[in-house]
C-alpha positions in Angstrom: 82.7 96.8 129.4 82.7 97.5 133.2 81.5 100.8 134.5 84.0 102.4 136.9 82.9 102.1 140.5 82.6 105.8 140.8 80.6 106.5 137.7 77.9 109.1 138.1 74.3 108.7 137.1 75.0 111.2 134.3 77.9 109.0 133.0 75.8 105.8 133.3 72.9 107.5 131.4 75.2 108.6 128.7 76.7 105.1 128.3 73.2 103.6 128.2 72.1 106.0 125.6 69.4 107.7 127.7 69.0 111.1 129.2 70.1 111.9 132.7 66.5 113.0 133.5 65.1 109.9 131.9 67.2 107.6 134.0 66.3 109.6 137.2 62.6 109.1 136.3 63.0 105.4 137.0 65.8 105.4 139.5 66.2 108.0 142.2 70.0 107.6 142.3 73.0 105.6 141.4 72.6 103.1 144.2 69.0 102.4 143.3 70.0 101.8 139.7 72.8 99.5 140.8 70.5 97.5 143.0 68.1 97.2 140.1 71.1 95.8 138.0 71.6 93.2 140.7 67.9 92.4 140.9 68.0 91.8 137.1 71.0 89.6 137.6 69.1 87.6 140.2 66.2 87.1 137.8 68.5 85.9 135.0 70.3 83.6 137.5 67.0 82.1 138.7 66.0 81.4 135.1 69.4 79.9 134.3 69.9 77.9 137.4 66.4 77.6 138.9 64.5 75.1 136.8 65.3 71.4 136.7 65.8 68.7 139.2 64.6 69.8 142.6 66.4 67.1 144.6 68.5 68.4 147.4 71.8 67.2 145.8 70.8 68.9 142.5 70.1 72.1 144.4 73.6 72.0 146.0 75.1 71.4 142.5 73.1 74.4 141.1 74.4 76.6 143.9 78.0 75.5 143.0 77.3 76.1 139.3 76.1 79.6 140.2 79.3 80.2 142.0 81.3 79.1 139.0 79.1 81.4 136.8 79.8 84.3 139.1 83.6 83.6 138.9 83.4 84.1 135.2 81.7 87.5 135.7 84.0 89.6 138.0 82.3 92.9 137.2 79.0 91.8 138.7 80.8 90.3 141.8 82.6 93.6 142.3 79.3 95.5 142.0 77.6 93.1 144.5 80.5 93.3 147.0 80.8 97.1 146.9 77.1 97.8 147.1 76.5 95.2 149.8 79.1 96.9 152.0 77.4 100.2 151.6 73.8 99.0 151.9 73.6 97.8 155.5 72.1 101.1 156.6 68.3 101.0 156.5 68.1 104.3 154.6 70.5 103.2 151.8 68.6 102.9 148.5 69.9 99.3 148.0 69.1 98.1 151.6 65.8 96.6 150.6 67.3 94.7 147.8 69.9 93.1 150.0 67.4 92.4 152.8 65.3 90.5 150.3 68.2 88.9 148.5 69.8 87.5 151.7 66.4 86.2 152.9 65.8 84.5 149.6 69.3 82.9 149.4 69.1 81.8 153.1 65.7 80.2 152.4 67.0 78.5 149.3 70.0 77.1 151.1 67.9 76.1 154.1 65.4 74.3 151.9 68.2 72.3 150.2 69.8 71.4 153.6 66.4 70.3 155.0 66.0 68.1 152.0 69.4 66.6 152.5 68.5 66.0 156.2 65.2 64.3 155.2 67.2 62.0 152.8 69.7 61.2 155.6 72.5 63.0 153.7 73.1 65.8 156.2 75.6 65.0 158.9 74.0 64.4 162.3 74.0 67.4 164.6 74.1 70.0 161.8 71.6 72.7 162.3 70.2 73.3 158.8 69.4 77.0 159.4 72.8 77.8 160.9 74.5 76.0 158.0 72.4 78.0 155.5 73.4 81.3 157.1 77.0 80.1 157.1 76.9 79.1 153.4 75.7 82.6 152.5 78.4 84.2 154.7 81.0 81.9 153.2 80.0 82.8 149.6 80.2 86.5 150.3 83.5 86.2 152.1 84.9 84.1 149.2 83.8 86.7 146.7 85.7 89.4 148.5 88.8 87.2 148.8 88.5 86.2 145.1 88.4 89.8 144.0 91.6 90.4 145.9 93.4 87.2 144.9 91.6 85.4 142.1 94.6 83.1 141.5 94.6 81.9 145.1 90.9 81.6 145.9 88.8 78.9 144.3 85.2 79.8 145.2 83.6 76.7 143.8 86.3 74.4 145.3 85.9 76.1 148.7 82.1 75.9 148.6 82.3 72.2 147.5 84.6 71.5 150.4 82.2 73.1 152.9 79.2 71.2 151.4 81.3 68.1 151.8 81.7 68.9 155.5 77.9 69.2 155.9 77.0 66.0 154.0 77.3 62.4 154.9 79.8 60.6 152.7 78.1 58.4 150.1 78.1 54.7 151.0 79.7 52.3 148.5 
């Protein structure tokens, strides 16, 4: 069951079956708690989608699989989108989480794109770093659009299209 976006720490503690003071012992506020939820989600996603074939094309497929997984979990996407919009200020409790998260995701995408480039699968003239930043921005924007119009926005299809624009068509 999704927690309403405006739930207080007291309400969250009650639903979790812990005391308000107990929850505040570990998390100084609601935003810090929600950032920890996203951090735990990242750990689970890394375990679910991280191991396996490390070839560049497999990494692209895992990224697309992750987008599909996210689409089946709208509550976590909503939490991510709301909190990311609030956390740009350096003094926000979730700012550190998003700074690390974006750096990690950009590095992952950059690594996959460099691998594609080494294999001759990245189109000539594509800057791997700029493309990595663009992939992350595209994913975030797609999530916002998908929350607004899920029947009209295919996150995985849009990401697959973009990846296809970056990659050289396979030769027959």
